[in-house]
N, C-alpha and C positions, 0 to 999 in steps of 0.2 A: 624754305629758303633756298636760293641758288648756291651751286658748288663754290665753295671757298676753296680753290684750289691752293693746295700746300706742296711746295716743290721738294723734291727729296734733297736733304743736306747730308753729306757723308759724314760730317763732324758731329750730327745729332744722334743721340742714343733713342731708337725706336723700339717699338714692341711689335713682335710678330705674333699673329692671331691666326690659330687655324679655324675657319668658320666652315666645319664640314670635316670630312664627308658624312658623318652620322649626327650631326648637330640638327636637334628638331626645329630650329629655325630656318634651315636651308630646304625644308618640305621635300626633300629627295636626296639621293645619293650622288651629291658632288661636293666638291671642296673649292674653298676660296682661301688663299693665303694674303692676309691683309697686312700690310705693314702701317703701324698706328702711332701717330703723335698724340698721346692722351686719348680723347675720344674722336680725333680726326684721323680718316683714312688718308694715308700719303701715298701709298701704292697697292694695288691689288692684283692678284694673278689667279685665275680661275683654272681648274683642272677638271677635266671631264673623262668619262670611260670607266667609272667604277663598276658599273653593271657589264659593260661590254659584251654583248651577247652575240656579236658579230652577225646580225640579221641579215644583212645584205649578202654576205657569203652564203648562209645557211638557204636563203631564198634562192640563190642561183642553183642549188641542188634539189630543189623540190619542184614537183608540178605546179602549174599555175594555181589550182584550187587550194593548195596546201599552203600557200604563202598568205592567204587571207587571215589566219590566225596570228601571223608575225605582225601584220599592220595592227591589230589590236593592242599591240604592245608598245606602240609608238606614244601617241598622247592618248592615254588610256582614260582620259576624262571625256573624251568624245569619240570614243572608238569607231562607231558607225560611220562616221566621215571618212576614216581611214578606209574602211571596208570598201565604202562606195567608191572612192578615189582609185583604189587598186582595181576594182571591177571594170570602171570606166576607161583604165588604161588599157586592159586585155582587151576590152570590147573595141576600143581604137585600132587596136592592132589587127583584129579580126573583121573590122569594117562591119559591124553589126548595126541594124537599125532596130531601135527599142518602141515598143508602144509607147504613147503618151502617158498612160496610166503609171507605167513603171517610173518615169521622170517625176510624176507628181508623188507617189510613193516615197521615192528617194528624198524628194524635197523635205516632205513631212518628216521623215526620218532624221535628216541631216541637221534641220533647224531646231528639232528638240535636243539633238546632241550639243548644238552650239549653246543653247540656253543651259544645259546641264554644266557644260564646260565653264561657260561665265558666271555662273552661279557658285562654282567652287571657287573661281579666282578672285571674284570680288569680295565673297564672304570671307575669305583667308586674308585679304586686306584689312577688313575690318578687325579680323583677329588679331594681326599684328600691330593694330594701334589700339588695342585693349578693349575691342567691342566683341565679345564672344557671341552674344545673343543673337546676333544677326546669322552667324554661321549656323547655329544649331537650328534656327527656324526656318531658314531656306532649304535645310538639307532633306526637309521632309517632301519638298517638291521635287528635288533631284530624285528622291525614291519614287515619286509618282510617275516620272519620266522613265524611269528604269522599270517601272510594272508595265509600262506600254512596251518597251523593248521586249520585255519577258513574254508578252502577249503576242509579239509578232514573231520572234525566233526562239524562244525558251531560255534565253540568256539576258544577262543584265549589265556587267562591267564590260568585260570582253566578249563582245557580242557575235563575231564570226557572223554578221547579218549580211543575208543577200546571196546573191549568185551571178555568176558571170552570165549576163543575158536577161537579169531581172531579179526577182525575189523568190524565195522558196515556197511561199504561200501568199494567198491575198489577205488583205486586212478583214480581220472577222468582225462581226458585229460588235462584240465585246471591244475590240481595240478600237473601233471607230468612237464608241461611248467614251472610252477612257480618255481619247485626244478631245472630244468635245467638253468633257468635264474639266481637263486641264485647261483648255482654252478659256472656260468660263471663270473658273475659280483662282487661277493663278494671278491675274492682274492684281486684284485687291491684296493678295498677300504680299506681291512684289511692290506694290505701293507703300506697304508697311516698311520692308527693308530699306526702299529707298528714303521714305522719311527718315529712318532711323540714322542714316549715313550721310545723304548727299550734301545737306546744309548743316551738319553738325559741326560746331565750332572747333572741337578737339580733333575731330578726323580732319577738317580742312587745314588745320595748323601742321599736322602730321604729313599731309599729302601734297598742298598746294606749294609749288615751285620747288619740289623735292626731286633731284636727280633728273632734269630735262634732257631731252636731246632733240636737236632741230632735224628739219626735214633732210638737209644736204648729209648731214652726218649718218641719220638712219638709212638712207639710201647708199652710202659708201659701204656700210656694213651688210647691207642686204636685207634690211628689216621689211617685213610684210604684216598684213594682219592689224590687230587693234594697236600695236605698238607704233605701226607707221602712221595709221590714220590718227593716232592721238598727236602727231605733229603737224596736222594741217592738210595732209594729202589723202585723197578719197581712193586710193587705190584697192580695188575688191575684185578678186577673181571672179566672182559670180556675175559682175558686171562688164568687166574688160574682156573676159573670154568666158561667156555665158556657156554652162553645161547643163544637162538635166532639165531644160526648158526654163531655167531662170529668167530667161527674157520675157515669160509670160507674166511675171508678177510685179507688182507695184511696190516698191520699198525705197527708202533712202538709205545714205551710206553716211552714218554719224562721224564727224571728224573733231578733232580738238584743235588747240591753239599753240600751246607751249610745249606740247610732249612731255609733260611731267607726269608725276605718279597720279596725279588726281585726275588729268585729262585720259590717262589710260584707264582709270576705274570708270570715268564717266562714258567713254566711247563704248566700253563693255556693256554698261547699264542701257545705254540707248539701243544699242544691238539687239539686246534681249526683246525690246518693244517691237523692231522691226521683224524679228523672228517670228514673233507671235502673228503678226500681220501676215507674213508669208504662209505659215500653217494654215492660218484661217482661209486664206484664198485657195490655197492647195486643197483643201478638204471641201469647201463648198463647190469648187470646179473639179473635182476628180473625176477625169474621164473613165468612160466605161471601157471594157475591153479587157485583154489578157494581161497577166502581171509577169510575162515572161515572154521573151522573142522566139520565134520558131526556130531555134538552132539546135536540133537534137545532137549535134556532135560536140557540143560545149555546154548545154544547160542540163542539169542534173535531172532525170526523171523523177516522177512521184514516188514517194516511198512505198505507196501501196502497189504501184506497178513494179517497182524493184521485187518485191516480195512474192509476187503472183505471175511475173511476165518474164521469160526467159531473155527476150530482147531487150526490155529495159535493164535487166539486170547486166548484161552484157555491155551496154551504154555506160551504165553507172560505172562499171569496173574500168572502161576504155578511158572516161573522162577523169576519175580519180586519180589514176594512175599514171595520165599524161600521155595515153596511147593514141589520142585524136590528133590529126596534123595541125600544126601551127604554122601560119605563114612566116617567113622570113621578113624582117623589118626592124625598124628603128623608131620609137615613138615616145614623146612626151607628153603627160597629161597633168594637170594640175587641178586641185580644188581649193576652195576657202575653208580651210581647217579653223578649228577652234583658235589656233594660234597664229594663223597666216596661211601663206602659200604652201600647201602640202603637194609636193609634185612627185612623179614616178617617171623615171627615165628607164625604158624598157629596151634592150635589144634582144632580138630572137633571131637564132641561126636555123629555125626550123626544127629544133629538138624538143624533147618533152619538158625541158625547163628553160628558164630564160639564160641566154648567153651571158648578159650582163646586166645588172640590175641595181640602180642608184635611188635611195628615197631622198628627196629633199625636205628635211625636217627642218621647219620654221625655227624651233627652239635652239638647234645648234646653231645656226646663222646669228640669231640676234643675240644669244649669249655671249658672243665674242665682244659685244658692246659694253656689256656689263662693268668691266673695270673702270672703262673711262667714265661712264655714267656716276659711279659711287664714288670717284676720287675727289677729295676734297669734302667729303661730307661725314656724317657721324655714323656709327655702327648701327644704330636703330633706323637710320634712313636706309642703310643698305638692306635691311632685311625687309622693309615694306616695300623698295623698289625690285627687289627679287621677286616677291608676290605680285606686284602689280605687272611685272613682264611675263608671269604666269610660265616661269621655266618648269617644264616637265622633264624628269631626268631619263624618261623612256625615249626620248627624242634626241638625247646627246651622244648616242652610241652609234658605231656604225658596223 
């Protein structure tokens, strides 16, 4: 149903409801103070910053390599995309040329992370409408993606994956096989999840027409990603400002119509199919060559060399401690994260760390539109809308 806007009446006695910061329905550490007229939300005020790790200020006091683990803690449902975005930003500052193989390997990793992110979001929407089965079923496929990440870098959730200038190691035969197995087996399982929810009458009643936002309002707030594409605008950073050779791949940008909860769900559903297409193309056409750029001043040497070669040990120390010369400059680079445009604004004064660093976190931006979207709806609508926006608490802090 569409928002039934209820204007605030000072003469009416309303109920104040604290939704969060530790309420399980908020899926994270953030608070919403709701003014309720019975079941209807009359006013809403969101509060952010309960984690408040000050990661931008921390990053300004760290060498560039030591910032990568901080990016893991933004949207931790798709942390490899954050890692790659940060590395590309530094590479842009340094003016590095990367081998084509690096681009394709990164695309595979980022699209796997996108599927993982969307699986969590859409299965949680199902949970919030009373359908737990889909959540428990697709989680095993999220784990299979994490198995691939573990094969690549040794980590699963907060991956710290990749290097400035490439990746730390090439894809192993076991990794390639796991990716092939995922591509082969996932479609059948995902089709079952699709059949469970997409045309489910109860699910549609709970999501169709619920808390819509139009393109104009979404743009005014600065929406990007699936939340913007659900309104009908086909803005995708991978196409508008291609990076990592995304221009080499054939894929479409799914869009919605009304920008409601159901459209946000469906856009992510279709994007997972498109991600599968991209991964398949990248794997089938994976170029030969090196998995890193020839930049010894910034690319960490192999561990075997570090343990057995004094020169490699010195380079490793200089790179990790930020002793390599970094040019002065000011760059902005963005990638299409699981939630939307994830950007890094980096100012360098030539020192061992960033002079100024700002992360454009999509959740922080579109969460500002949440009170307007839920005004006039019911509490249950507010819960499922929060899930459909995929609000990740890690992106709400500065």
